[in-house]
N, C-alpha and C positions, 0 to 999 in steps of 0.2 A: 480285308474286304468289308467287315462291319464298320471299321473306322472310316473307310472311304465313303460308304453309304451314308453314315451319319453326317459327314462333312458336306456331302452334296445336298442333303436334306436341309442343312442349316444355311446354305448359300442362298442369297436372294435370287429370284428368277430374273432372267435377262429379257428385256423388251425385244431385242433383235436376235433372240436365240443364241447361237454360238458364232455369229458373224464375226465379232471382234476377236474372239479367241482363235478362230480358224485362220484369220488373216494377219496375225501378229501377236506378240506378247501383250496381253491385256488381262486385267483383273477387275471384276465387278466388286466394288467396295460397299456401296449402299444403293438401294432401289426403293422407289415409291410404290412398287407393285401391290403391296398389301395395305397401303395407306388410305385407299378410297378416294384418291384425287380424281377430279373430273376434267377431261380435256387436256391434261398434261401428264406425261410420264417423265420422271427424272431418274437418271443413273449417275452416280459418282464412280469414275473409273480411273485406274492408273494404266498408262500405256508405255510399253518398252520400245526400244529401237526397232525399226523395221519399215517396210513399205506396204501399205494397205490400199485396197481399191477405194476410190472416192465415189461413194454412192449415197443417194438420199433415199429415205423411205418412200414407199409407193404413194402415200397420201399425206403424211405428216411433214411439217416443216421442222427441220433438225437444226438445233443451235448447240454449239459447243463453247464453253467458257472455261478458261484457265483460272481456277479458284485457288490455286496453290502458288503459282509463280515459278514454273519449272525452268524457265530460261533455256528451252530446247530450241534447236534449229529445225524449222519445219519448212518443207518445200511442197507446195500444192501445184499440181499440173492438171490441165484439162482444157480441151479445145484450144482456144487462143489465150488461155489464162496460165500464167506461171508466176508464182510468188514465193520468195524466200524471206523468212522472218525469224527473229528470235522472240519466242513467246515471253510475255510478262504477265504479271497478275492482272487479270481482267481482259485479256485478249479474247475476242469473240470471233467465231466463224459461223456463217449462215449458209445452209444448204437447202434450197427449195425442194418441194416434192418431185420425185421421179428423176432426180439428177443421176446420171449414169456414166459420167465421163471422167477419166483421169485417175490420179493416184495421190496419196499423201505419204511423204517420206519423213519419218521421225528420226532425227539423228541422235537425240539424247532423250533419256527417260522423262516421261511426263507423269509426275506423281499424283496429280489431282485435276482431272478434267470433268466438268459437269456436262452431261449430255441431256438436253431438253428436247422432247418430242411434242410438238404442238399439233393437236388434231385440227382437221379442216373446219370443224364447227366453231372453233375459236375465232376464225376469220370471217364468220358470217356477217354480212353488212347490217343485218337487223340487230345483231348483238352490239355492233359498234355504233349504231345510230346513224348509219349512212344509207341514203336513199339512192342506190344505183342498181343496175341490172347485173347481178353476179351472184353465183351460189356461194363462192368462197374467194376471198382476196389472197389466200395463201399462194395460189398458183401464179399470181401477178407479182410476187416478190422477185426482185432482180438479184441474181447471185452477186455477192460482193466479196472482195478479198477480205482478209482478216481486218478487223477494225477495233478501235477503242471507243467504247461508249460507257461512260461512268454510270449512267442510269441503268443500263442493261446489266452491267457488272454488279451493281449494288443489289439488283433484284435476284441475280443468280446466287450471290453469296447468302442472301436471306433464305432462298430455297434450299441451298446446301446445309445451312444451319438447321432448318426444320427437318431435313433428312436425318441429321445427326442426333437432334434432341427434339422429340415431338412435343408440341404444346396443345393446349385445350382447343384453341381455335385455329390450329395449323392448317386444316383443310380450307377454311375460309380465307386465311391469309394467302395461301398458294393460289386459290381461285382469283383473288384480287390482284396478285402479282402477275398471274398469267394474263389477265385482261390488260393490265398496264403494259406488259411486254409486247403483246400483240399490237396495241395502239402505237407503241414506239416503233415497231417494225414497219407498220403501215405508213407512219409519218415519214420515216427515213429511207425506206428501201422498196417502196412500191413503184411500179413503172408508171408514174404519173407526175406531171410537173407541179401540180397544185396539191395542197393539203386536202385529204379526203375526210378529215374529222371536222364536223361542223361545230360552231360555237354552242355552249351550253344553253339549254332552254330555261324554263321558268323555275326549275329546282323543285324542292320538296316543301309543300305547304304542310301545316300542322296536321291536317286530317290524314294525309298519306304517310307522314312521318310516324304518327301514332300507330297506324296499321302495321308498318314495318317493325316498330318496337314491340308490338303485341305478338307478332310472329316470332321474333327473336326470343321473347320471354317464354312463349309456349313451347319452344323447341330447344331450350338450353340443354336438355337431356335427350336431344334427338339430332337430326341432320339439318343443319342450317346451311343453305347454299346461296351463293351470290346471285345466281340466276333467279331464284325464287324471290329474294328481296327486291331485285330490280323489277321483277314482274309486278309485285305488290305495289311498288312505288310508281308503276306505269312509266318507267324510264328505261332507256337502254343501259346495258352494263357500264358503258363508258361514262354516261352522264350521272348514273346513280352513285357511283363511288365518290364523285366530287360533290354532288348535292348533299349526300349524307354527311360528309365531313364538314361542309359549310353549316349545316343545320345543327349538328350535335357537337362539333368541335373535335371529333375523333373519327378515324377511319372505321368502317364496319368491323374489321378484324379486331382493332383495339377495343371497341365497345363490347363485342361479344366475348372477347377474352376476359375483360373485367367482370362482366356479368357472370360468366362461368366460374370465375374465382370466388365470387361472393356466394354463388350457389354451392360450391364445394365446401366453403366454410360453414354454411348453414347446415348442410347434410352431415358434416362431421360433428357439429354441435348436437344435432338430434340423436346421434349415436346409434341409430337403428340399422344401418346398412354397413356391409363390409367395405373395406378400402377398394377391393377389386370391383365390387358392384358400382361404387361411386365412380371409379376410374372409367369403366366401360360406359356408364350412363352419360358421362361428360365427354364422350367421343375420343378417349384415349385408347390406343391399341393394347396397352398393358398397364398393370399397376405400377411397374417400375418407372414408366414414362410419366405417369401421373405424379408419383412421388417426387421425381426430379423437378418437374415443372412447378409443383406446389412449393417445394423447398426454395427454389430460386425466387419465387414471387413473394414469399412471406418470411423466409429465413428459418422456417420450422418445417419438419416433415409432417405429413398428415397425421401420423400416429401420435407424434408429440403434441401437435395442436389439439387433437381430441383429448389427450391425457390431461393437458393443462386446463381445458374447458371443464372436464369432469371434476377436477380438483378445485376449480373456482366457479362452480355452477351458477352461483348467485350473480356473478359479474357478466354472464353471457346470456344473450337472447337466443332461444332455439329456433326462432322463426327467421327473421332477417333476410328474406329472399325476395322482398318486393323491390321493384326497381324505381329509381328516381326518374321523373319525366324531364328530359332535357328541354331547354328552351331554344327556340329558333334564334340563330344568330341574326342580329339586326343589320350588320354590315358585312356581308360575305366577302372574304378576301378574293380579289380578282384573279390571283395566280395560285392555283392549288397544285401541289406536286403530284406527279404521276404515280409515285410509290404508294404503299399502304398507309 
């Protein structure tokens, strides 16, 4: 009994309760429940053979991506829709909110399916920079049979990687990827013949860019959000991501990740705070995740880095946390990728 209780306490909470387990062999492998992500919930699951009801969440848009390449035979039936496929690495399924028809027949085990639940707020026209009369575009998404979209597949793999190994600016990266995925879905699967995403506006001038950079620098040991940066820049989320990359030469996620790495180095050199305190201050959920990310970025563990700094104190600066001011790009690239 004690072992069973301990196991249940260590299991990540499921976004859909016990829906998947009740309707077929399924195991929750990883969850974003305790990551503090906004507007997106992610679950990595394995699914066994069986037939399960085909239902969408009441309000969220549900996306499934095969991030493993299980090559299972899948039959989806509903209303006038019937599709039989062999899944491959990157196969995508889209289920709009309140879908309640049909079933999914899984003929072979699926070892790695990433379930993404996008909240209605992500489809707000104001966030996307679209001037139309609608509270959310999520309900206008047309159901599609399974499809291959390399861009959506790449975003899903990046989210799955963040689930497995947390990074310092992971929440910001997921925020950016969520925005890009929503834009992609609106462009490709909305019930409208024309593109709903308008061309980019004037971009980021130096004054607004510096305000955004000041916000980032002041919150390296706090919560930096995509929405707040876009608001400071007076741009929609869609336009801000591209304007920032044109101005700085890096995506917001890459820039914040680099600044937090430099802040981590400086705090380690000062030697006054514990590794756990530094990890939590830089938005990691645990010291272990901080150690893993720092080691991957520098080739040294935080403890080793601090030890070497102490032994070579004269060669290190204990401050080193001021930021360089990026220059505005003179000739912005006309085509900026949707990804981070």
